[in-house]
N, C-alpha and C positions, 0 to 999 in steps of 0.2 A: 504494500500500500504506500501511497504517497502522502506524506504529512506536510502541511503548509503552515507557516507561521508568518503573519503580517506584522509590520512595525512601521513607525514613522508618523502615525497619526498624532493629533493634538489640536490645540486651539490656535487659531490664526485670524487676523483681521481681514475683512474683505479687501480684495486686491493682492493679498499675499500669496505665498507659495508653500507647498509641502511636497515632499517626495516619499511615497510609500514604497516599502520593500516587502517582498514575499520570498522567503527562503524555504527550500524543500529539504526534507529528510526522509529516510527510508529508501527512496529512489531518486534518481536525478530527474531533471526536466526533459531529458532526451526522449523524443517520441511523444511529447505531450504538447497540446495547445493550451495556452494560458489565457486567463481573462480576469478582469476586475468587475465586480458587481457592487452595488451599494443599496442600503436599505435605511430609510428614514422611519421614525416612529409612526406606526399606523399605516405605512405604505408597503406596497409590494416590492420585492427585490427587483432592482433595476440594473440592466446592463450598462456598463460604463465603457469598457474597452477590451479588446482581445488581440492576441498576436499568435500567428500560426507557427508551428514547428517546421513544416515542410517547404513553405514558400515565404517570400518577403512581403507579407501582407499584414496590415493592421486594420482595425476598424474601431470606430468610436460612436457613441451615442451622439445624436445631434446636439444635445445640451452641453456637451463638453468639447466638441470639435474646435480646434484652434487654441484650446486652453490646456488640454491634458495630452500627455504623451506616454504611451506604453512602450517598454523596451525589455529585453531579456539578455542575460548573460548566462549562456548555457554552461560555460566552464565553471561558473560559481553557483549554478543551480538557483538563480535568483531572477525574479521578474520585478520590474519597477513601474511605478505610476508617478510621473512628474505632473504635478497639478499647479498651474499658474492662474493668475487672475481669479482667485477663488471668490465665490459668491455665497451669501448666506444659504441659498437653496442647495448648495453642495453639501451641506451638513448631513451626515449620515454615518452609519457604520459601513466601512468598506471591507469587502471580502475578496480574497484571492481564490481562484478556482482553476482546476486543471481537468483535462479530458484527453483521451487518446487522440493522436494526431489525425486530422482529416484534411481535405483539400478545400474546405470552405469554412468560414467563420460562423460559429453559432452564437446567437445572442440570447438563447434560451437557457435559463439557469438549470433546467432539468437535464440538459445535455451534459452537464459537468459532473464528474464523479467524485472529485476531491475538493475539499474546502478548508480554508483557514478559519481561525476563531474570530476574525474581524478586528479592525482597529478603528477607533472613533475619530472622526474628523468633524470639528466644530468651527464654523466660520461666523464671526461676529460682524455686525454691520457698523 
């Protein structure tokens, strides 16, 4: 099994930046697609960004395009989410997720097999 641990969350003012990290244990990220989801209180889990293993493709939710960047370092078994120009509506628990590699990006949380514990991001106005 792949175990994922997120870090880097915290409190930031609107317009600020944070970088989230997701480190894997148990297995490497080799052969896995990775994604970030978020969930605000009382809301459904929302797709944020994903990055494929097999091809150089990333995808982002419309709400974060141009502000967030997902990247991965396979040698370090770590995936990152750089978040810039943060807004109060970005406030949520952010989760790292993994699934077996495919040739398309899935934005559905049910497609992902492994999840981290989440890290809280709070953006003040």
